[in-house]
N, C-alpha and C positions, 0 to 999 in steps of 0.2 A: 608610443603614444599616438592615439588617433585624433583627428580633427573632427569633433562632434559638436553640432549646434544643439544645445540643451533644449530649446523651445521647439525647434523643427523636429527633433527626434521624438519628443513626447507627443507632439501633434500627430506625427506619422504612426507611432505605435498605438495610440488611442483610436485612430481610424481603423487600424487593423483589428484591435480588440472588438470594435463594434460589428465587424464582419464575421467574427469567429464565434460560433455558437457553442464550441466545446469548452470555452473558458467559464469559470465561475469567479466570484469576488476574491476567493483565496488565491487563485492564480495571479490575478491582477495585483493584489496586495504584495505578493511575493516578488513579482517582476519589479514593482516600484522600489521595493527594498533593495533588490540587486542593482537596480539602476543608480540608486543613491550611493551605494558602496562603490560602484564603477566610477561615478562622478568624483568621489573622495580619492580614488586612485588615479585621478586625472585621465580617465578614459584610456587606460592601458588596454592593449589588445587582449591580454589574458591577466586575470588577477585571482588571488586566493580569498576565500571567505571562511568565516567562523559560523558554524551552524547556529549556536546559541544567539549570536548577534543578529543573524538574518531573521531568526524566529521572533526575536524581540522587536525588530524594526517592522516586520510584516504582521505582527500580532497573531502569529500562529502558535497555538498551545500544544499541539500534538506532533510528536516526531514522525509518526506514520503519515500524517497529512502533509507535513513538510516534504518528506522524501517522495511521496506520490506526486505532489504538485511540481516539484523541481524537475523530476524525471519527465513529466508530461510536457513542461515548457521546453525541455531539451528535445523531446521526441517531435514536438510540433514546430521546431525550428525558430523559436524565439531566442533561445540561448544555446550554448553548447556546455554541457555539464560533465566535468571530469571528476567523479567521486574519488575520495581518498580513504583508504582503509588504515591509514596511519593516524593514531589519536593525537600526535604532535604536529601534524601537518594538515592544514585545511584543504577542502576540495577546491578545484580550479574552475573558473567560469570564463567563458568567452561570450561577449555580447555582439549581436548584429546591429547594424545601423538602420534606423527606420526614418530617416529624414525625408520629408515630403518633397523636397526639391530634387531628390535623386530617385527616379523611378526604379532603378535597378536595386535599390535597397529593399524593395518589397517583392521582388521577383520570386525568390526562393520559397517564401511562405505562401504566397498566392498560388504558386504552382502546386505546392503540397496540398492545400485545401481543395483546389479545383480537381486534382487527381482523386482525392478521397470522395468527392461528390459524384464524379463521373464513373469511377470504377466500382461497380457493384460487387465484384468478386474479390476485393481486397481482403475482406474479413476471412475468407476461406484459407488464407495463408496462416492465420493465427489459431486454427482449430484443427482437431484430428479429422481424418477422412471419414471415419465411422466408429461405431462402438467397439468393433473388434480391435482396432488400433489401440484404443484406450485400455481394453482388457489385457492386450499383449504387454503394454507398458506397465500396468499394475502387477502382472504376473512376474515380470523381470525384477520388480522391486519387492517380490515376495508378499504381495498383498492379495486378499481374496477377490474373486470375480464380483461378488455383490458390492464391494466398495467401489470398484471400477464403474459398475452400472449406476450407482448412486451419483458418482462424480459426473459421468456423461449426461445423465438425465437432468441433473441440476443446471449445468451450464448450457446444455442444449435448449432448455426451457427459457433461459434469459439471454439467448443470442450470443453466447461466448463473450460476455462482458463482465468485468468486475463490478459488482454492485449494480449491474444493469446499465452502466454508463460508459465505463472505460474499456476499450477493446483489449483483449488479452494479447500480449506480445509473444508470450511463449507458454503454450498450454501445458507442456511437460513440467515447467517450473511451477505453474499453478497447481498441477496434480500433486507435486511433491509437498507443496504447502498444505494441500488438502490432507495428505497422509500425516503430516506433522500435527495438524489440528485434531485429526481423528485419534492419534496416539494420546494427545493431551486429554481429550474427552474420556477415552477409555481408562487412562490412569486416574483421572479425577473420580470416575465412577467406582473404580476399584478401591480407592482410598475411602470413599464414602461408605461403601459396603463394609469395609473392615472396621470403620469407626462405628457403624450401626451394630455390627456384631459385638464389638467390645462393650458398647452401651447395654445391649441385651444381656450379655454375660454378667455385667455388673449388677443389673437389676435383679437377675435370677439369684445371684449370690446374696444380695441383700434380703430377698424374700426368704431364702433358706435360713438366714440368721434370725429371722423373726418367728420361725416356727418353734412351738413349745410343746411339750408333752402334756397330754390330757391329765395325767396322774401327777402333775407337778405338786410338790409339797411347798406351799407358800409360807410355811413356818421357817424354811431354810433361808439364810441370808443370801442376797444377790451376789 
């Protein structure tokens, strides 16, 4: 159990929030939810969380938004997130102290932000060297060159950031997600074409059933 001053910690972390332009309201809402659960656990050094409970506290309705924000809070050194792949065991969280009376509490995150601002070459670590490297990666995954070029041109155009905001941590993983989405699109189009074909065949069959002979004898019963 850690000795945490509730008021000093919140004051310190809100000062940090005001300096960090990467954050949006969802990040802050999620952090406050985690802080409240930490408080309920008597400020243990590490504690377990339930995703549904955290989403309810933070008013986050989307699982993808939740996972994105909690990973970013961890990457930006507000928390340490240990995800669990066991459905019967929650993920583990470690919180950092942000008390204003202790200058060392903010050293880690301040250093991280300052490094990001001063180091202009940091983003190069999270992107391929050139288009050839992307093509080679796609060929290894048995994907056509044209798809590699589309992937490279798309992310090159938005600065290798997801949604134009969040820096890509692993461009190979992003490329594999691109492939998965491309497969889903192709599958959806194939199903649509098959459905249209079945509809056309049904219409054609109905039209054939409506055809009658010009010499039909209308005295005959139907």
